[in-house]
N, C-alpha and C positions, 0 to 999 in steps of 0.2 A: 272649471277653475274654482278655487276657493275665493272667499270674499277678499282675503288679503291679496290674491292674484288680481282680482278685479280692480282693487284700489291701486295696485302698482301699475297696471296697464293704463288706468285713467290718469295717474300722475305722469306717466311717460308722455301721453298726448299733451298734457298741460305743461310739459317741460319743467316740472317741479317734482323732483324725486323725494323731497322731504317736506314736512309741514312748513309753509311759508305764507303766501297769500291765501291759500286754501287750507282750512283746517280739515283734519280727517273726518270729524263729525259732519261737516258740510258736504263733503264728497260722498259719505255714506248716505246722506239724505238724497243726493242726486241719483245715486245708484238705486235707492229704494223707490224714488219717483219713476225711474226708468222701468224697474220691474213691474210696478203697478200699471204703467202705460202699456207695456207689452201684453200683460194678462188681459187687460180690458180690450185692447185692439184684437187680440186673437180670439177672445170670446165672441166678439161680434162676427168674425169670420166663421167661427165654429157653428154659430146658429144657422148660417146659410147651408153649410155642409150637412148639418143634421136633418135638413129637409129631405135629403136623399138617403143618408145613413143616420138614423136616430141616435146611434151609439158612438158616433165619431168623436174623437178627442185628439187634439194636436199632441204630438210626441212630447214637446217641451212642457206641456201642462200636466202630464201624467203623474208627476210627484205631488200634485195638488189634489189628486183624487182621494177622497176618504168616504167613509160611510157611517150611517147611524141606524140603529134599530128603533123603530117608533111604534107605539101602541096605536091600534086602530080603535076608534070609538065611533058610535053612530054619528054620521054627518061629516066626518072628516078627521084628519090627522094633524095634530098641532106641531108646528115647526119652531115654536118659541124657544125650545132648548138648543136649537142650532143657530149659533150666533156668528159663525165664520163662513157661511155659504155664499158663494158668488153666483153659482148656477147649478141646478140639478142636472144629472145626466140620465139616470134611469132608476127604476125601483124594481124590487123583486117582491111579488105579492103571493100570499098563501090564501087561496080560496077554499071554502069548506069542503067542496066535493073534488078537489084536486090534490094529489099526493105531493107533487113537486111545486116548488115556487116558480112563478112565471115572471118573465121580464115584462115590465110595463113601460110603454112609450109615453114620453112627455108630449102634451099638446098645449096650445095656448087657450086662453079663456074664451076667445071667439069661437074656436073649433069646438070647445066643450058646450057652448051654447047651441051651436048648430046640431050637435049630437042629441042634446036634450030636446030640442024642438022637432027633430026628425027621427022618429023611432027606427026607421030603416037603416040609419047610420050607426045604431048602437053597437059598441064593441062588446065582445063576449069574453068569458074567462079564458078562452084560448088566445085572445088578442086584446088584452086589457090596456087601458090608457090612464093617465093621470094628469091633473093640472093643478097649478098653485095659484091661490088667490090670497094675497096678503101673507099671513103667517100660517095658513091652513092649506093642506094638501088634500085633494079629493080624488077618489078612485072611480073609474068607470069600467065595467059596471060596479055599482056599490055593493059590497058584501051584505048579506042579510043579517049577519051578526058579527060581533067583535072577533077578531082573529087572535088566537092564542100565541101565534108566533110573531104577530105584528107585521110590519113592512120594513124591509131593508132599503133605505134610500142612499144612493151613491151620488156624490156631488163634487164640484170644484170648490175648494176652500180658498180663503184669502191667503196670499203668500205671507210668510213670516217677514216682518219688517227687517230691513238691512240696517243695523245700527252699529255694528262693530265687526272686527275680523273674526270674532267668535261665531258670527251668524253664518250658517250654511245656506247658500243660495238655493231657493226652491226650484227655480227654472233650470232645465238641463243645459249642458254645455253648448248645444247647437244654436242657442240664441244669446250667448254671453257677449259676443262681439257687438251684436245689436244693442245690448244693454249698455255696454261701454260707450258706444257712439251716442246714444241718447243722453247719457250722463254728461258726456263731453259737451254736447250742445247746450245743456242746462248751465254748465259752468261758464261757457262762452257768453251766454245771455247775461249771466250775473256780472260778467266783466264788461258789458256794454257792447259786445261785438255781435250785434244782431244778425248781420248778413252771414257771418261765419257760422253762427248758431243755427240759422235756418238751413244752411247748406248741409251741415252734419245731421240735423234732424231729418232732412229729406233723404239722405243716404240711408239712414236707419229705416225710414218709412218704406223705401223701395224694397229693402230686404224683407221687411215684414209682409209686404204685399205679395211677394213671391214665395214666402215660406209656406210649404204645403205638405208637411209630413207630420 
């Protein structure tokens, strides 16, 4: 659906086909809040799935995948230039003695500390890892010198804010009905209909919980 379609569907639920009690700008805010809620919710589910498949990404989030080429310097890789990242997915690293770029799997800082403290856990250039601390990304094993090709980092970016019908929804169609239901629940809450709002929010939440593609 286009953003105009989303607005029309939301107004149909509100039984208000044209601007009246609800201004378009207000409904766009509800749709934007819904989009951010869905992304945040599915990212938390994605983290669990990535424990089994490190490169798993939900289908509806694929339009949010983007990449950046970063320079490697001794000690780490600065992420300061990346201002729209919600979560990294994987990196492709060029080590000095390897011809091809290697996929690098993300680990958390606790796991990185375990690897550092226990040499037998050390990853190799055939199975590299990376972790992020603050605005710096660290590679394991650490290259001996700067890499001329740098590191390609792929990540989930923040969705574009829904502010008008000219905005193209970043999430794919398979979650648009959920997006509308959440926006409807926010509109009902604004209207003081808390029970109805909770009911529609729970409908959307059930669909999000079973979403698995």
